[in-house]
C-alpha positions, 0 to 999 in steps of 0.5 A, spaced: 129 232 226 127 237 221 134 239 220 135 231 218 129 232 213 132 238 210 139 235 209 136 229 206 131 233 201 138 237 199 141 231 198 136 228 193 135 235 190 143 235 188 144 228 187 143 226 179 137 221 178 142 216 173 149 215 174 153 213 168 159 209 172 165 206 168 170 201 172 176 200 168 180 194 168 185 197 172 180 199 178 178 191 177 185 189 178 186 194 184 180 191 188 182 184 187 189 186 189 187 189 195 183 183 197 188 178 196 193 183 200 188 183 206 187 176 206 194 174 206 196 179 211 190 176 216 193 169 215 200 171 216 198 176 222 194 170 225 200 165 224 204 169 228 199 170 233 198 163 234 205 161 234 206 166 240 201 163 243 203 156 242 210 158 245 207 161 251 203 155 253 208 150 251 213 154 256 208 154 261 206 147 261 214 145 261 215 149 266 222 152 263 224 158 258 226 157 251 233 160 253 234 154 258 232 149 253 237 151 248 243 152 253 245 144 253 
C-alpha cells in the first residue's frame, strides 16, 4: 500500500499542473473516420453473422441442406 502511494506521489510531482493541448483538424477528422469505420465494421459483421444464423436455422426447419435444394 505504501508503494502505491509512493508511485502516486511521484506521478503528481512529475505531471504538469496545466496542459496546453492542441488538437488540429487532421486529428478531429481521424477520430471521426475511426468512429465511422468501427460502426460500419460492426454493422457488416453482424449482418454476416445474422445471415449465417438465419441460414442455419432455415436448414434445420426445412430439414434439408442448401446443396440439395439447388440440384433441381
